[in-house]
Backbone as CSV, one residue per row, in Angstrom:
resi,resn,N_x,N_y,N_z,CA_x,CA_y,CA_z,C_x,C_y,C_z
1,MET,15.805,-43.672,-0.984,16.277,-42.405,-0.466,16.550,-41.416,-1.605
2,ILE,17.187,-41.893,-2.664,17.488,-41.023,-3.796,16.196,-40.537,-4.449
3,ARG,15.223,-41.423,-4.543,13.935,-41.048,-5.126,13.289,-39.942,-4.291
4,PHE,13.361,-40.054,-2.965,12.799,-39.043,-2.069,13.491,-37.698,-2.259
5,LEU,14.810,-37.700,-2.336,15.557,-36.450,-2.544,15.227,-35.815,-3.886
6,ALA,15.120,-36.636,-4.924,14.777,-36.115,-6.246,13.380,-35.492,-6.224
7,TYR,12.430,-36.153,-5.576,11.070,-35.631,-5.464,11.073,-34.313,-4.684
8,PHE,11.816,-34.264,-3.575,11.907,-33.050,-2.766,12.514,-31.901,-3.570
9,LEU,13.587,-32.147,-4.295,14.244,-31.118,-5.092,13.319,-30.613,-6.188
10,LEU,12.640,-31.498,-6.872,11.701,-31.113,-7.929,10.566,-30.274,-7.359
11,SER,10.028,-30.667,-6.213,8.958,-29.903,-5.568,9.444,-28.516,-5.169
12,PHE,10.644,-28.447,-4.620,11.208,-27.163,-4.225,11.363,-26.231,-5.420
13,LEU,11.891,-26.738,-6.513,12.087,-25.920,-7.703,10.763,-25.434,-8.290
14,MET,9.746,-26.261,-8.239,8.446,-25.880,-8.788,7.818,-24.741,-8.002
15,PHE,7.975,-24.751,-6.681,7.319,-23.756,-5.854,8.196,-22.554,-5.534
16,ALA,9.478,-22.646,-5.710,10.383,-21.556,-5.348,10.558,-20.547,-6.469
17,CYS,10.298,-20.932,-7.686,10.543,-20.069,-8.835,9.309,-19.259,-9.184
18,GLU,9.553,-18.158,-9.883,8.460,-17.370,-10.438,7.697,-18.225,-11.433
19,PRO,6.395,-17.957,-11.600,5.666,-18.674,-12.638,6.302,-18.416,-14.002
20,GLN,6.250,-19.413,-14.852,6.866,-19.285,-16.161,6.201,-18.157,-16.934
21,GLY,6.984,-17.344,-17.593,6.456,-16.254,-18.403,6.433,-14.909,-17.709
22,VAL,6.741,-14.831,-16.417,6.749,-13.555,-15.704,8.023,-12.804,-16.070
23,VAL,7.867,-11.583,-16.611,9.023,-10.779,-17.001,9.223,-9.572,-16.075
24,PHE,8.189,-9.252,-15.290,8.284,-8.131,-14.351,7.316,-8.412,-13.207
25,ASN,7.788,-8.281,-11.980,6.928,-8.502,-10.820,7.471,-7.689,-9.657
26,LYS,6.819,-6.583,-9.356,7.237,-5.716,-8.247,6.017,-5.369,-7.415
27,SER,6.270,-5.109,-6.149,5.195,-4.637,-5.283,5.740,-3.615,-4.303
28,LYS,4.824,-2.826,-3.767,5.201,-1.819,-2.783,4.374,-2.058,-1.528
29,ALA,5.052,-2.189,-0.400,4.373,-2.363,0.884,3.839,-1.017,1.361
30,LEU,2.624,-1.037,1.888,2.017,0.162,2.453,1.946,0.006,3.966
31,ASP,1.726,1.098,4.660,1.724,1.093,6.124,0.344,0.778,6.707
32,GLY,-0.332,-0.235,6.179,-1.636,-0.619,6.707,-2.794,0.163,6.129
33,TYR,-2.501,1.214,5.384,-3.550,1.977,4.699,-2.952,2.582,3.433
34,TRP,-3.848,2.995,2.531,-3.442,3.603,1.269,-4.036,5.001,1.222
35,SER,-3.209,5.992,1.339,-3.643,7.386,1.319,-4.157,7.762,-0.063
36,SER,-5.174,8.606,-0.105,-5.723,9.041,-1.397,-4.719,9.897,-2.170
37,ASP,-3.727,10.436,-1.476,-2.692,11.249,-2.130,-1.528,10.412,-2.640
38,GLU,-1.457,9.157,-2.233,-0.312,8.309,-2.572,-0.516,7.605,-3.912
39,VAL,0.411,7.826,-4.820,0.410,7.152,-6.114,1.539,6.120,-6.094
40,VAL,1.163,4.858,-6.328,2.155,3.788,-6.379,2.638,3.692,-7.818
41,GLN,3.949,3.802,-8.018,4.517,3.881,-9.368,5.468,2.721,-9.638
42,PHE,5.339,2.167,-10.836,6.227,1.104,-11.298,6.760,1.481,-12.667
43,THR,8.042,1.226,-12.878,8.665,1.472,-14.174,8.990,0.130,-14.815
44,ILE,8.371,-0.105,-15.974,8.573,-1.353,-16.705,9.756,-1.164,-17.647
45,PRO,10.767,-2.021,-17.557,11.931,-1.884,-18.445,11.563,-2.221,-19.894
46,GLN,12.478,-1.927,-20.790,12.284,-2.225,-22.217,11.920,-3.702,-22.401
47,LEU,10.826,-3.959,-23.118,10.385,-5.320,-23.389,10.421,-5.588,-24.890
48,ASP,10.381,-6.845,-25.265,10.401,-7.271,-26.655,9.124,-6.799,-27.347
49,SER,9.248,-5.961,-28.363,8.083,-5.397,-29.049,7.374,-6.414,-29.942
50,LEU,7.969,-7.564,-30.169,7.339,-8.591,-30.997,6.469,-9.547,-30.171
51,LYS,6.552,-9.469,-28.852,5.777,-10.350,-27.982,4.576,-9.613,-27.401
52,SER,3.545,-10.380,-27.068,2.371,-9.842,-26.388,2.481,-10.140,-24.897
53,TYR,1.905,-9.249,-24.102,2.003,-9.377,-22.652,0.640,-9.164,-21.995
54,ASN,0.466,-9.782,-20.832,-0.681,-9.552,-19.964,-0.182,-8.837,-18.722
55,LEU,-0.929,-7.819,-18.295,-0.567,-7.054,-17.110,-1.603,-7.297,-16.018
56,PHE,-1.120,-7.474,-14.790,-1.981,-7.727,-13.644,-1.640,-6.763,-12.527
57,LEU,-2.654,-6.331,-11.806,-2.466,-5.568,-10.580,-2.596,-6.549,-9.425
58,ASN,-1.729,-6.443,-8.458,-1.748,-7.327,-7.297,-2.051,-6.491,-6.059
59,ILE,-3.148,-6.839,-5.401,-3.552,-6.124,-4.196,-3.578,-7.114,-3.040
60,ARG,-2.864,-6.800,-1.969,-2.919,-7.609,-0.754,-3.710,-6.823,0.282
61,ASN,-4.732,-7.476,0.816,-5.547,-6.814,1.832,-5.653,-7.679,3.080
62,THR,-5.949,-7.012,4.185,-6.166,-7.696,5.458,-7.657,-7.626,5.801
63,ASN,-8.015,-8.210,6.925,-9.414,-8.153,7.371,-9.837,-6.750,7.774
64,ASP,-8.898,-5.810,7.865,-9.230,-4.419,8.171,-9.838,-3.698,6.980
65,TYR,-9.791,-4.313,5.809,-10.389,-3.707,4.609,-11.902,-3.788,4.748
66,LYS,-12.594,-2.648,4.662,-14.013,-2.569,4.997,-14.946,-2.619,3.788
67,PHE,-14.397,-2.824,2.610,-15.220,-2.773,1.400,-15.232,-4.134,0.707
68,SER,-16.216,-4.341,-0.155,-16.282,-5.583,-0.928,-15.734,-5.399,-2.334
69,ASN,-15.357,-4.174,-2.673,-14.785,-3.878,-3.982,-13.672,-2.848,-3.813
70,ILE,-13.033,-2.517,-4.922,-12.023,-1.461,-4.892,-12.045,-0.730,-6.235
71,PHE,-11.957,0.585,-6.182,-11.839,1.408,-7.379,-10.402,1.914,-7.463
72,LEU,-9.809,1.755,-8.630,-8.437,2.201,-8.875,-8.384,3.089,-10.095
73,ILE,-7.496,4.052,-10.066,-7.177,4.850,-11.250,-5.762,4.458,-11.647
74,VAL,-5.631,3.919,-12.864,-4.342,3.418,-13.331,-3.971,4.168,-14.601
75,ALA,-2.798,4.786,-14.590,-2.297,5.523,-15.747,-1.028,4.852,-16.249
76,MET,-1.007,4.553,-17.551,0.211,4.027,-18.170,0.797,5.135,-19.032
77,ASP,2.019,5.535,-18.688,2.729,6.571,-19.438,3.712,5.908,-20.383
78,PHE,3.599,6.237,-21.670,4.459,5.679,-22.704,5.763,6.471,-22.772
79,PRO,6.824,5.892,-23.342,8.126,6.567,-23.390,8.126,7.910,-24.119
80,HIS,7.244,8.095,-25.110,7.277,9.323,-25.908,6.157,10.287,-25.550
81,GLY,5.599,10.182,-24.321,4.674,11.185,-23.827,3.204,10.816,-23.808
82,LYS,2.777,9.806,-24.530,1.364,9.399,-24.533,1.028,8.804,-23.167
83,SER,-0.229,9.001,-22.742,-0.680,8.439,-21.476,-2.087,7.871,-21.653
84,VAL,-2.339,6.697,-21.092,-3.651,6.066,-21.110,-4.081,5.898,-19.655
85,VAL,-5.255,6.461,-19.317,-5.754,6.418,-17.947,-7.035,5.591,-17.908
86,ASP,-7.101,4.644,-16.971,-8.269,3.793,-16.797,-8.781,3.918,-15.370
87,THR,-10.106,3.992,-15.209,-10.733,3.880,-13.905,-11.302,2.473,-13.830
88,LEU,-10.842,1.697,-12.858,-11.162,0.278,-12.790,-11.852,-0.060,-11.476
89,GLU,-12.795,-1.000,-11.539,-13.426,-1.514,-10.334,-13.250,-3.023,-10.300
90,TYR,-12.864,-3.536,-9.145,-12.676,-4.973,-8.944,-13.440,-5.404,-7.698
91,ARG,-14.047,-6.589,-7.778,-14.664,-7.199,-6.602,-13.559,-7.798,-5.741
92,MET,-13.661,-7.594,-4.447,-12.663,-8.119,-3.515,-13.246,-9.187,-2.604
93,ALA,-14.596,-9.232,-2.485,-15.229,-10.182,-1.569,-16.529,-10.703,-2.157
94,ASN,-16.912,-11.888,-1.724,-18.207,-12.469,-2.081,-19.305,-11.762,-1.286
95,PRO,-20.571,-11.932,-1.693,-21.670,-11.312,-0.929,-21.715,-11.721,0.547
96,ASP,-21.214,-12.920,0.871,-21.214,-13.355,2.274,-20.026,-12.803,3.066
97,GLY,-19.164,-12.017,2.405,-18.036,-11.386,3.087,-16.723,-12.128,2.989
98,THR,-16.707,-13.323,2.413,-15.440,-14.053,2.266,-14.609,-13.416,1.161
99,TRP,-13.317,-13.331,1.414,-12.414,-12.693,0.460,-12.227,-13.567,-0.781
100,LEU,-12.061,-12.918,-1.919,-11.832,-13.620,-3.176,-10.361,-13.940,-3.398
101,GLY,-9.466,-13.254,-2.742,-8.039,-13.447,-2.951,-7.526,-14.754,-2.382
102,GLN,-6.279,-15.055,-2.725,-5.601,-16.264,-2.263,-4.763,-15.929,-1.040
103,GLY,-4.646,-16.894,-0.135,-3.784,-16.698,1.022,-4.315,-17.400,2.239
104,ILE,-3.464,-17.479,3.241,-3.810,-18.136,4.491,-3.920,-17.074,5.565
105,GLY,-4.925,-17.193,6.400,-5.092,-16.243,7.491,-5.757,-14.969,7.026
106,SER,-5.369,-13.869,7.639,-6.039,-12.597,7.371,-5.463,-11.829,6.185
107,LEU,-4.378,-12.281,5.581,-3.774,-11.591,4.442,-4.143,-12.322,3.153
108,LYS,-4.825,-11.607,2.248,-5.263,-12.190,0.977,-4.681,-11.384,-0.172
109,GLU,-4.246,-12.094,-1.215,-3.706,-11.435,-2.399,-4.634,-11.678,-3.582
110,SER,-5.012,-10.593,-4.233,-5.860,-10.661,-5.415,-5.034,-10.285,-6.632
111,LYS,-5.065,-11.152,-7.632,-4.381,-10.901,-8.909,-5.459,-10.449,-9.882
112,LEU,-5.414,-9.176,-10.265,-6.483,-8.542,-11.017,-6.024,-8.198,-12.440
113,TRP,-6.820,-8.595,-13.438,-6.488,-8.273,-14.831,-6.428,-6.764,-15.013
114,TYR,-5.396,-6.290,-15.690,-5.292,-4.868,-16.044,-5.321,-4.709,-17.563
115,LYS,-4.387,-5.303,-18.269,-4.344,-5.243,-19.745,-4.072,-6.644,-20.268
116,GLN,-4.671,-6.965,-21.410,-4.526,-8.304,-21.974,-3.986,-8.216,-23.401
117,ASN,-2.995,-9.053,-23.695,-2.403,-9.165,-25.035,-1.983,-7.822,-25.616
118,ILE,-1.187,-7.072,-24.852,-0.703,-5.795,-25.369,0.758,-5.931,-25.780
119,ARG,1.168,-5.022,-26.647,2.561,-4.971,-27.091,3.142,-3.612,-26.743
120,PHE,4.413,-3.618,-26.463,5.131,-2.401,-26.114,5.967,-1.987,-27.322
121,PHE,5.341,-1.258,-28.254,5.996,-0.904,-29.510,7.018,0.220,-29.359
122,GLU,6.769,1.164,-28.449,7.687,2.287,-28.295,8.930,1.846,-27.528
123,GLU,10.061,2.312,-27.992,11.320,1.979,-27.339,11.475,2.811,-26.076
124,GLY,11.842,2.157,-24.979,12.055,2.865,-23.730,11.243,2.273,-22.596
125,GLU,11.262,2.979,-21.471,10.575,2.506,-20.279,9.148,3.036,-20.219
126,TYR,8.234,2.188,-19.761,6.844,2.560,-19.527,6.656,2.718,-18.023
127,THR,5.802,3.653,-17.624,5.530,3.885,-16.215,4.049,3.640,-15.948
128,VAL,3.766,2.900,-14.889,2.388,2.642,-14.470,2.191,3.269,-13.102
129,ASN,1.188,4.168,-13.004,0.852,4.854,-11.762,-0.507,4.369,-11.287
130,ILE,-0.581,3.924,-10.030,-1.817,3.367,-9.485,-2.213,4.170,-8.252
131,SER,-3.466,4.614,-8.220,-3.992,5.294,-7.031,-5.376,4.742,-6.717
132,GLN,-5.753,4.829,-5.460,-7.067,4.349,-5.044,-8.084,5.477,-5.194
133,ALA,-9.324,5.096,-5.500,-10.391,6.082,-5.711,-11.668,5.651,-4.980
134,MET,-11.529,5.200,-3.744,-12.680,4.701,-2.988,-13.456,5.842,-2.333
135,ARG,-14.781,5.648,-2.257,-15.673,6.579,-1.593,-16.656,5.795,-0.734
136,ASN,-17.083,6.389,0.373,-18.158,5.809,1.171,-19.487,6.171,0.503
137,ASN,-20.488,5.305,0.620,-21.804,5.559,0.032,-22.353,6.894,0.503
138,GLY,-22.844,7.684,-0.439,-23.472,8.953,-0.122,-22.519,10.096,0.143
139,GLU,-21.230,9.876,0.048,-20.261,10.945,0.306,-19.565,11.356,-0.981
140,VAL,-19.312,12.651,-1.107,-18.642,13.183,-2.294,-17.134,13.012,-2.171
141,GLU,-16.615,13.269,-0.989,-15.178,13.151,-0.761,-14.761,11.685,-0.749
142,GLY,-13.578,11.427,-1.290,-13.049,10.072,-1.288,-12.528,9.669,0.078
143,VAL,-12.260,8.382,0.246,-11.693,7.863,1.483,-10.246,8.336,1.569
144,LYS,-9.939,9.090,2.600,-8.606,9.681,2.740,-7.539,8.621,2.985
145,ASN,-7.792,7.721,3.928,-6.854,6.636,4.234,-7.607,5.320,4.141
146,LEU,-7.366,4.596,3.067,-8.037,3.318,2.815,-7.335,2.239,3.637
147,GLU,-7.962,1.847,4.743,-7.355,0.887,5.666,-7.443,-0.532,5.128
148,GLY,-6.463,-1.342,5.515,-6.483,-2.758,5.191,-5.760,-3.130,3.909
149,ILE,-5.161,-2.183,3.220,-4.377,-2.488,2.022,-2.916,-2.576,2.451
150,ALA,-2.328,-3.767,2.309,-0.961,-4.004,2.770,0.072,-3.795,1.672
151,ASP,-0.255,-4.210,0.433,0.685,-4.124,-0.689,-0.079,-3.834,-1.971
152,VAL,0.610,-3.152,-2.883,0.111,-2.933,-4.238,1.235,-3.350,-5.179
153,GLY,0.902,-4.132,-6.185,1.943,-4.622,-7.094,1.503,-4.651,-8.539
154,LEU,2.486,-4.900,-9.403,2.261,-5.009,-10.841,3.053,-6.210,-11.349
155,THR,2.396,-7.042,-12.156,3.034,-8.190,-12.776,2.824,-8.111,-14.280
156,VAL,3.897,-8.358,-15.027,3.826,-8.444,-16.491,4.234,-9.856,-16.865
157,GLU,3.361,-10.544,-17.618,3.633,-11.911,-18.057,3.546,-11.979,-19.572
158,GLU,4.374,-12.839,-20.156,4.258,-13.081,-21.585,2.925,-13.747,-21.858
159,SER,2.249,-13.266,-22.890,0.972,-13.841,-23.268,1.203,-15.126,-24.059
160,SER,0.304,-16.075,-23.899,0.443,-17.328,-24.631,-0.144,-17.243,-26.036
161,ASN,-0.783,-16.127,-26.351,-1.376,-15.945,-27.698,-0.365,-15.432,-28.678
């Protein structure tokens, strides 16, 4: 009986805690769609400038998402005014239509690389702004309301390098 309880407690602790090395993990729930005017913003608190970090974007989508990829515009604003803007494309589904993300049922979460082995040398808070930049084939205007996006998040983990 004691062995069973110890095994249960160990299993609970392994699955209940954040993965080791996560220093920031926030997400914002959306109302079933992501408006082209909506910028999802995260403020990263002061981090150790001697450590390297990996940054990930977390996208949760439902079966209402009609695309096999996603285009994002991500801007990182530094504490002293510098800004770095990236236009990123990520695959969200296989050619057969199966989702690449993890999850059970119709909700899938994709953990997408954003920055690798970076350091936060400037003292202060960094801000990350994420917006969607999807377009339908042959159209100039972007998708006004990107359906099927449930959450957008940002994770910062200590790098093992």
